[in-house]
C-alpha positions in Angstrom: -95.7 -25.0 136.5 -97.3 -24.9 133.1 -99.5 -22.7 131.0 -102.4 -24.7 129.8 -104.4 -22.2 127.7 -104.4 -18.5 127.0 -107.0 -16.0 125.8 -107.2 -12.3 125.2 -109.4 -9.4 124.4 -108.5 -6.2 122.6 -111.1 -3.5 121.9 -111.5 -2.8 118.2 -111.5 1.0 118.5 -108.2 2.7 117.8 -107.3 6.3 118.7 -104.6 7.6 116.3 -102.1 10.3 117.0 -103.9 12.9 115.0 -106.6 12.9 117.7 -104.1 14.3 120.2 -103.1 17.0 117.8 -106.7 18.3 118.0 -106.9 17.6 121.7 -103.7 18.8 123.2 -101.5 20.0 120.3 -99.1 17.0 120.2 -98.3 16.0 116.6 -98.1 12.5 115.2 -94.4 12.9 114.6 -93.7 14.1 118.1 -95.6 11.2 119.7 -94.0 8.6 117.4 -90.4 9.8 117.9 -90.8 9.7 121.7 -92.9 6.7 122.3 -93.2 4.6 119.0 -97.0 4.7 119.5 -99.1 5.2 116.3 -102.5 4.3 117.8 -103.9 2.9 121.1 -106.8 0.5 121.8 -109.7 2.3 123.4 -112.5 0.4 125.2 -116.1 1.6 125.0 -118.4 2.1 128.0 -119.7 -1.4 127.5 -116.2 -2.9 127.4 -115.6 -2.9 131.1 -112.7 -4.8 132.8 -115.2 -7.5 133.6 -116.4 -7.7 130.0 -112.9 -7.9 128.6 -111.8 -10.5 131.1 -115.0 -12.6 130.6 -114.3 -12.6 126.8 -110.6 -13.4 127.3 -111.5 -16.4 129.4 -114.1 -17.5 126.7 -111.4 -17.2 124.1 -109.1 -19.5 126.1 -111.7 -22.2 126.9 -111.6 -24.3 123.7 -107.9 -25.1 124.4 -108.3 -25.8 128.1 -107.5 -29.5 128.9 -109.8 -29.7 131.9 -113.2 -28.3 133.0 -112.9 -24.7 134.2 -114.8 -25.8 137.3 -111.6 -27.6 138.4 -109.7 -24.3 138.9 -109.0 -23.8 142.6 -107.3 -20.4 142.4 -108.4 -17.2 140.6 -106.2 -14.1 140.7 -107.2 -10.8 139.2 -104.3 -8.4 138.4 -104.8 -4.7 137.5 -104.2 -1.2 138.7 -107.4 0.1 137.0 -110.2 -2.0 138.6 -113.8 -1.1 138.2 -114.4 -2.1 141.9 -112.1 -3.0 144.7 -114.7 -4.9 146.7 -116.6 -6.9 144.1 -113.5 -7.6 142.1 -113.3 -8.8 138.5 -112.0 -12.1 139.8 -115.1 -12.7 141.9 -117.3 -11.9 138.9 -115.4 -14.4 136.8 -115.8 -17.0 139.5 -119.6 -16.5 139.6 -120.1 -16.3 135.8 -118.0 -19.5 135.1 -119.1 -21.5 138.2 -115.6 -21.8 139.6 -117.1 -22.4 143.0 -114.2 -24.1 144.9 -111.6 -21.5 144.1 -109.7 -19.0 146.3 -110.2 -15.6 144.7 -108.3 -12.3 145.2 -107.0 -9.2 143.6 -103.3 -8.1 143.3 -101.9 -4.8 142.2 -98.4 -3.5 141.7 -98.8 -1.1 138.8 -97.5 -2.5 135.5 -95.8 -5.4 137.3 -99.1 -6.8 138.5 -99.4 -9.7 136.2 -95.8 -10.9 137.0 -96.6 -10.6 140.7 -99.7 -12.7 140.1 -97.7 -15.5 138.4 -95.3 -15.5 141.2 -98.1 -15.8 143.7 -99.7 -18.7 141.7 -96.3 -20.4 141.7 -96.2 -20.1 145.5 -99.7 -21.5 145.9 -98.6 -24.5 143.8 -95.4 -25.1 145.7 -97.3 -24.9 149.1 -99.9 -27.4 147.9 -102.7 -24.9 148.4 -103.8 -25.0 144.7 -103.1 -27.0 141.6 -104.9 -25.2 138.8 -105.2 -21.4 138.5 -106.7 -18.8 136.4 -105.0 -15.4 136.0 -107.2 -12.7 134.6 -105.5 -9.3 134.0 -107.1 -6.2 132.5 -106.4 -2.5 132.2 -109.0 0.0 131.2 -106.6 3.0 131.4 -109.1 5.1 129.5 -111.3 5.2 132.5 -108.7 7.2 134.4 -106.4 8.9 131.9 -106.8 12.5 130.7 -106.4 12.9 127.0 -105.6 16.6 127.5 -102.5 15.7 129.6 -99.5 16.4 127.4 -97.1 14.4 129.5 -98.9 11.0 129.5 -102.4 11.3 128.2 -101.3 9.9 124.8 -99.7 6.7 126.1 -102.6 4.6 127.4 -104.4 1.6 125.8 -106.9 -0.9 127.0 -107.0 -4.7 126.9 -107.2 -8.0 128.8 -105.8 -11.5 129.0 -106.7 -14.8 130.6 -104.0 -17.4 131.4 -104.7 -20.9 132.9 -101.9 -22.5 134.8 -101.4 -26.0 136.4 -98.9 -27.5 138.7 -98.6 -30.6 136.5 -98.2 -30.9 132.7 -101.1 -31.9 130.6 -99.5 -31.7 127.2 -96.0 -31.7 125.7 -97.0 -28.6 123.8 -97.5 -26.5 126.9 -95.2 -23.7 128.0 -93.3 -24.3 131.2 -92.8 -21.4 133.6 -89.1 -22.1 134.5 -88.8 -19.2 136.9 -90.6 -16.0 137.9 -89.4 -13.2 140.2 -90.5 -9.7 141.2 -89.1 -6.9 143.4 -90.5 -3.8 145.0 -88.5 -0.6 144.2 -90.3 2.0 146.2 -87.0 3.1 147.7 -85.3 4.1 144.4 -85.4 7.3 142.4 -88.7 9.1 142.4 -90.6 5.9 142.7 -93.5 7.0 144.9 -94.1 10.2 143.0 -93.3 9.4 139.3 -96.6 7.7 138.3 -99.8 8.1 140.2 -103.5 7.2 140.1 -105.6 9.1 142.5 -109.0 7.3 142.5 -110.7 10.2 144.2 -109.7 12.5 141.4 -109.8 9.8 138.8 -106.5 10.9 137.2 -103.8 8.6 135.9 -100.7 10.7 135.6 -96.9 10.4 135.0 -95.5 13.7 136.2 -91.8 12.5 136.3 -91.4 10.6 133.1 -87.7 11.1 132.8 -87.0 9.1 136.0 -89.4 6.4 134.9 -87.5 6.1 131.7 -84.1 5.8 133.4 -85.2 3.3 136.0 -87.2 1.2 133.6 -84.2 0.9 131.3 -81.9 -0.1 134.1 -84.1 -2.6 136.0 -85.8 -4.3 133.0 -82.3 -5.2 131.7 -81.1 -6.2 135.1 -84.1 -8.5 135.6 -83.4 -10.3 132.4 -79.7 -10.8 133.2 -80.5 -12.1 136.7 -83.2 -14.6 135.8 -81.4 -16.0 132.8 -78.1 -16.4 134.7 -79.9 -17.9 137.7 -81.3 -20.6 135.4 -78.0 -21.2 133.7 -78.8 -19.6 130.4 -77.1 -16.9 128.4 -79.0 -14.0 126.9 -78.1 -15.4 123.5 -80.2 -18.5 124.3 -83.4 -16.5 124.2 -85.7 -17.1 121.2 -87.7 -14.0 122.1 -87.7 -11.1 124.6 -90.9 -9.4 125.6 -90.5 -6.2 127.5 -93.2 -4.1 129.1 -95.0 -2.1 126.4 -94.5 1.3 127.9 -92.4 3.1 125.3 -90.5 1.8 122.3 -87.5 3.9 123.2 -87.3 2.0 126.5 -87.5 -1.3 124.7 -84.8 -0.2 122.2 -82.5 0.8 125.1 -83.0 -2.5 126.9 -82.3 -4.8 123.9 -79.3 -2.7 123.1 -77.9 -3.2 126.7 -78.6 -6.9 126.4 -77.4 -7.2 122.8 -80.6 -8.9 121.8 -81.3 -8.7 118.0 -84.5 -6.8 117.1 -85.9 -9.9 115.3 -85.9 -11.6 118.7 -88.3 -9.1 120.2 -92.1 -9.2 120.3 -94.1 -6.0 120.6 -97.6 -4.4 120.1 -97.1 -0.9 121.5 -97.2 0.7 118.1 -100.8 -0.2 117.6 -102.2 -0.7 121.1 -100.3 1.8 123.3 -99.3 1.1 126.9 -101.8 -1.6 128.1 -100.3 -1.6 131.5 -99.9 -4.9 133.5 -101.6 -6.8 130.7 -99.1 -5.7 128.1 -96.4 -8.4 128.1 -98.9 -11.3 128.5 -101.0 -9.7 125.7 -98.0 -9.7 123.4 -97.3 -13.4 124.3 -100.9 -14.4 123.8 -101.0 -12.7 120.3 -97.9 -14.7 119.3 -98.6 -17.9 121.2 -99.0 -20.1 118.1 -95.7 -18.7 116.7 -93.6 -20.4 119.4 -91.8 -23.6 118.6 -90.7 -26.5 120.8 -87.6 -25.5 122.7 -88.1 -21.8 122.4 -86.9 -19.9 125.5 -88.8 -16.6 126.2 -88.1 -14.0 128.8 -90.6 -11.4 129.9 -89.4 -8.3 131.8 -91.6 -5.6 133.3 -91.3 -2.3 135.2 -94.1 -0.7 137.1 -94.9 2.6 138.9 -94.3 2.7 142.6 -91.7 1.4 141.6 -91.5 -2.3 140.9 -90.0 -4.8 138.5 -90.2 -8.4 137.6 -89.3 -11.1 135.1 -90.5 -14.5 133.9 -88.6 -17.2 132.1 -90.6 -19.5 129.9 -89.9 -22.5 127.7 -92.1 -24.1 125.1 -92.5 -27.9 125.3 
């Protein structure tokens, strides 16, 4: 399975840490020490998930080696959808005339995009699809509470669009060597630690300590397992991209894995926690930086709990 083209959309507005000093008393130093976040991307009322995904797809189209109408599978991944009936995937299908595609929505908190890639892979293997579009967006600001001292300062907004095909179109494309995910609702405080009650409209993380401990453990474990399964060593990685939840988690994971800091890619400092879009957003921002032969591992951890990893190789 190959990545044919990528696009992304990041709102231009930034909310810096000083805003939270005025809102809930948390200082810039306090937030930076605990999360590494200096600012976060904040979408306007106009910048809905649909708008962000539409623009991300538009950004990818000039590099797409086939007509978008040839896509036969559209997957929308998110835990902050605008609508769960008329999903963003269906709107993208209509706007871009992707008339022959299967379309559905998948959610597993911050693991959603990796789950979606695994589903796309399964459709390719079964022969039910050959070209797929993954659109992933989080508009955390629609549900987060800036006055919440525990997690209100974490969240950012953004979207990505990734086109995949079963067969290669170019030697410059990135190959998906492997992808895996796992539900972890049975561990720790998984079903209580991070919640989004749509009726109340509140995105909350009441048990952040457990999230930190489990994320550090399972993100590292996912990297170890997927590299070993594919007969690589951690040292073979050109880059590691971890879920952009907290820079202290990322530091812990790369320390466990003995990955040099210069082999990591990150955007949490500027954009905040952009949820399930975060790792693919980092990759999209650095896409042109990758060289032929580069091996990249993505590792994620989501509320509920869940985890996943994806192993990629350029060319």
